[in-house]
N, C-alpha and C positions, 0 to 999 in steps of 0.2 A: 251471802257474801262469800266469795271464794278465797281460799288461802293462797297467798302469793307463792310462786315456785322459787325457792331460794337455792336450788341445786346448782345453778350456774355461778352464783355468788360463792357458794361453798367450794366449788371447784376452783374458782379464782383465788380464794383465800388459801387454798392448799398448794398453790404454786408460787414460786419465786423466780426471779431472774438474777443472775450473777454475771458481772463483767470482770474480766481479768484474764488469767491464763487457765482455761479448763484443763483437766488432766489429759485429755486427748491431744492437746497442743503443747504439752510440757517437754517433750523430748527435744534435745539439742545435743550437739557434740560437746565434749568437755565434762567437767566434774560437777557442774551445777545446771539444774533444769531452768526453764524459762520462768516458772512460777517463783522459784527461789531468787532468781536474778531480779525479777520485778519487785519482790519484797525487799531485797537489798537496796535497790534504787529508791523505793518508797521511803525507807527509814534511814538509809545510809549506814555507815559503819565507822564510828569514831576511831576504833582500834586500828582499822586499816586505812584511815585517812580518806574515806569515801564520803563525800557530802550527800545528804539526802536530796533526792530529785523526785519529789512526790509527783505522781501522775494521776492516779485514780481519783483521789478526793478533789483536787482542784479541777479536774475535767468534769466531774459530776456537779461540782458547785457552779461551774460555768454553763451547764446544760440543764439546770433545774426546770426551766420552762418547757423545753422540748420533751424532756422525760416525763414531767408532770402531765403534759398534754397526751402523751402516749398512754400513760396510766389511766387518765380520765377516759380515753377511748376504750381501754380494756374493761373498765367498769361499765361503761355504757353498752359495750358489746355483750357483756355478761348479762346485763339487765334485759337486753333485747333477745336473749337466747342464743347469742353467738358463742364462738369458741374462745374461752378465756386464754387458752394456750396461744392461740394465734395472736391475740391482742398483746400478750406479754412478749411474744417474739418481736413485735414492733417496738415495744419499749426497750427490749434488749438491744435491738439494732440501733436505736437512738443513743443508748448509752455507749455502745461500742464505737459508734461514729464520733461521739464527743471525746472519748479517750484518744482515739487515733488522731483527731484534729489537734488536740492539745499536745500530744506526743510530737507532732510535726512542727508546732509553732511555739512551744514553750521556751522561755529564756533560761535555758539550762546553765548552771554554773560550769565554767570551763573545766576541761580535764586537766589533771595535774601533769606536769612534765613527765613523770615516771609512767603515767598511763599513755601519754602520747607516744612514747618510745616503743610501746608494745602494740599499738593499734595501726591499722591500715589508714584510717582517716582521723580527723580531729574532732568530729562532732560527738558530744556526749550522747550516750545511749544508742549510738549507731556504729556498727562495724559491719556486721553481716546482714542485718535486718531481721534476724531470726526472732528476736524478742517482739518486735513490732508485729510481725506476721502471726505470732502466737496469741496476741490479744484478741479475745473474742467474747462471746457471752453464751450462756446456756439457760434454758428454762428447765427447772427441776422441781420435784416435790419438796414442799417445806418440811423441815425436820420437826421432831416433836417439841412441843412447848414446855 
């Protein structure tokens, strides 16, 4: 009886994908980066009168099946000796697509009149498109447990 080769599964287990604003996409004009801006919208700021406009969690909740399918493919690929990183790239792309689709279609709370007076347009989370363009994914090594 031959021992199974678990090296691909070990490699898959050592990788994670993350969706949001990777450090490489964080730069933007002004005093706040895209990652901090996304966090502000995710949680809101009662002190500043900014309502929460969650994006990541509801987008992921709405895409569970497509992301689970991509993760299933990652596992099968690893079991067949394929590249775990490549399969996780597919899962990351599915997660990014889900977030961008939700971003475009969500029923956002309207902007306050004070915000409208400072913006070029009236749509919440949209003025220059910088935040939307910054949303991506990355596959990276898992941290220590």
